C-alpha positions in Angstrom: 117.1 96.2 21.7 120.5 97.9 22.2 120.7 99.8 19.0 122.6 103.1 19.4 123.9 102.1 22.8 127.6 101.8 23.7 129.0 99.7 26.5 132.0 98.1 28.1 132.3 94.5 29.1 135.0 93.7 31.7 136.1 90.1 32.3 136.5 88.3 28.9 139.1 85.6 29.1 138.1 83.1 26.5 135.1 81.8 24.5 133.6 80.1 27.6 133.5 83.3 29.7 130.1 84.5 30.8 131.4 88.0 29.9 131.9 86.8 26.3 128.4 85.4 26.1 127.1 88.8 27.2 129.3 90.6 24.8 128.1 88.4 21.9 124.4 88.9 22.8 124.8 92.7 23.2 126.6 92.9 19.9 123.8 90.8 18.2 121.3 93.3 19.5 123.0 96.3 18.1 125.3 97.6 20.8 128.8 99.0 20.1 131.3 97.5 22.5 134.5 97.9 24.3 135.9 94.7 25.9 138.8 94.3 28.2 141.5 91.7 28.8 143.5 91.4 32.0 147.0 91.2 30.6 149.2 89.9 27.8 148.4 86.3 28.6 144.8 86.9 27.4 145.3 89.5 24.8 145.6 87.3 21.7 142.6 85.2 22.6 140.4 88.2 23.4 141.4 90.0 20.2 140.5 87.0 18.1 137.1 86.8 19.7 136.6 90.6 19.3 137.2 90.3 15.6 133.7 88.8 15.3 132.1 91.9 16.8 131.1 95.1 15.1 134.0 97.6 15.3 134.9 97.0 19.0 137.4 98.7 21.2 139.8 96.1 22.8 141.5 97.5 25.9 143.8 96.1 28.5 142.6 96.5 32.1 143.9 94.9 35.3 141.2 96.1 37.7 143.6 95.8 40.6 145.3 99.0 39.2 143.3 102.2 39.3 145.5 103.8 36.7 144.5 101.1 34.1 140.9 101.7 34.9 141.3 105.4 34.4 143.1 104.9 31.1 140.3 102.7 29.8 137.6 105.3 30.5 139.8 108.1 29.1 140.0 106.1 25.8 136.2 105.6 25.8 135.7 109.3 26.5 138.1 110.2 23.7 136.5 107.9 21.1 132.8 107.9 22.1 132.3 110.8 24.5 129.5 108.9 26.4 128.7 105.5 27.7 125.4 103.6 28.2 126.3 100.4 30.1 128.9 98.6 32.0 129.2 94.8 32.5 131.4 93.6 35.4 132.2 89.9 35.2 135.3 89.6 37.3 136.0 87.4 40.3 139.1 85.9 41.8 140.2 84.1 45.0 143.5 82.2 45.5 143.2 78.5 45.2 144.2 77.9 48.8 141.2 80.0 49.9 138.8 77.7 48.0 140.4 74.3 48.7 140.9 74.6 52.5 138.6 75.3 55.4 136.9 78.8 55.4 138.0 79.2 59.0 141.6 79.0 57.8 141.3 81.8 55.2 144.3 84.1 55.6 144.0 87.8 55.9 146.0 88.2 52.7 143.8 85.9 50.6 140.6 87.5 52.1 141.7 91.0 51.1 142.9 90.0 47.7 139.6 88.2 46.9 137.5 91.2 47.9 139.7 93.6 46.1 139.4 91.8 42.7 135.9 90.5 43.1 134.1 93.3 45.0 136.0 96.6 45.1 136.7 96.4 41.3 132.9 96.7 40.8 132.8 100.0 42.7 136.0 101.2 40.8 134.7 100.5 37.3 131.3 102.0 38.1 132.8 105.2 39.6 134.7 106.0 36.4 131.7 105.2 34.2 129.3 107.5 35.9 130.6 110.8 34.4 130.2 109.3 30.9 126.6 108.2 31.5 125.2 111.6 30.8 121.8 110.2 29.7 121.5 107.5 32.3 122.7 103.9 31.9 122.8 100.4 33.2 125.5 98.7 35.3 125.5 94.9 35.6 127.6 92.4 37.6 127.6 88.7 38.1 127.0 86.9 41.4 126.1 83.4 42.6 123.8 81.6 45.1 126.9 81.0 47.3 126.3 84.6 48.5 123.4 83.5 50.6 124.0 79.7 51.1 127.1 77.9 52.3 128.3 76.1 49.1 131.1 73.5 49.7 134.3 74.7 48.1 133.1 78.2 47.5 134.3 79.6 50.8 135.6 83.1 50.7 134.1 83.7 47.2 130.7 83.3 48.8 131.5 86.1 51.2 132.7 88.2 48.3 129.5 87.6 46.4 127.5 88.6 49.4 129.5 91.9 49.6 129.0 92.3 45.9 125.3 92.1 46.1 125.3 94.7 48.9 127.3 96.9 46.6 124.6 96.5 44.0 122.0 97.8 46.4 124.0 100.8 47.7 125.1 101.9 44.2 121.6 101.5 43.0 120.3 103.8 45.8 123.0 106.4 45.1 122.8 106.4 41.3 119.1 106.1 40.7 118.6 109.9 40.6 121.0 110.0 37.7 118.8 107.4 35.9 121.6 104.8 36.3 120.4 101.3 37.1 122.5 98.8 39.0 121.7 95.1 39.0 123.2 91.6 39.3 122.6 88.3 37.5 123.0 85.1 39.4 123.5 82.2 37.0 123.6 78.6 38.0 127.0 76.8 37.7 128.5 77.1 34.3 131.7 75.6 32.9 134.1 78.6 32.7 137.8 79.1 33.4 137.0 80.5 36.8 134.6 77.7 37.7 137.3 75.0 37.1 139.1 76.4 40.2 136.2 75.5 42.5 136.7 72.1 44.2 133.9 69.7 43.4 132.5 71.8 40.5 131.5 68.8 38.4 129.5 67.4 41.4 127.9 70.8 41.7 126.8 70.7 38.1 125.3 67.2 38.5 123.4 68.2 41.6 121.8 71.2 39.8 120.7 69.0 36.9 119.1 66.6 39.4 117.3 69.1 41.6 116.6 72.2 39.5 112.9 72.4 38.5 114.0 72.4 34.8 116.3 69.4 35.4 119.3 71.0 33.6 122.0 73.5 34.1 122.2 77.1 32.7 123.7 77.9 29.4 126.1 80.8 28.8 123.8 82.2 26.0 120.8 82.3 28.4 122.8 84.6 30.7 123.7 86.7 27.7 120.0 87.1 26.8 118.9 88.2 30.2 121.9 90.6 30.4 120.6 92.2 27.2 117.2 92.8 28.8 118.7 94.4 31.9 121.1 96.6 29.8 118.2 97.7 27.6 115.4 100.2 28.1 113.0 97.3 28.6 114.3 97.1 32.2 114.0 100.9 32.7 112.3 100.5 36.2 114.5 97.7 37.5 117.4 98.5 39.8 119.1 97.1 42.9 118.0 93.5 42.0 119.6 90.1 41.8 118.0 88.2 39.0 118.4 84.4 39.0 119.2 82.6 35.8 119.6 79.1 37.2 116.7 77.0 35.9 114.9 77.6 39.2 117.5 75.8 41.4 117.5 78.7 44.0 113.8 78.1 44.9 114.4 74.5 46.1 114.7 73.6 49.7 116.1 70.1 49.2 
């Protein structure tokens, strides 16, 4: 499904990362990959994971630094010359902005959360566009907290709402280049980032109780849907938020 395509996946931290599930699925379907790690803390883990992929590039990229983003794409340009897809699976908010009241969110925490969780999506897409000479697909990860008030999600819900707006605006601008921009919205999944959300275990239990399929989403299910959106099978889909949450988002109570 992705044979002959080359793409970059931002946001791999460990084997439980949604970004890693997407990377594995894309690799299994024939894509050649570049994957990034934030800093030295994650380098060893990410390189060990990357060893199971087919000849990947492994690059450091802290998306809060424009220079690092530029260096990543310079290396992709040097080695590949072109790019077919980008996966952005990055989000961060200080713990204090999640544990306290949303009303008490500080200006500093608000700006930091939006810089890492939202602006980085624009930044990594901007640098990718010149390499997508034959069109391409850009994918990010969101969550239902963008449109509903989820206890403990606080400023991250506002970030996800902004991220989804970015998907639409980028899709509108890049469509004439045959570049599609979409988001996946999985249900709660046990990841490194999710553990920082207060009451996350309760959230998982609630989904299992109320979702039409009576279970939570698996990482590999997100990976499979990502492959579809990154492939030519989704050639007419752009500007969309696709839910992968066992139907939880359709329920009223």
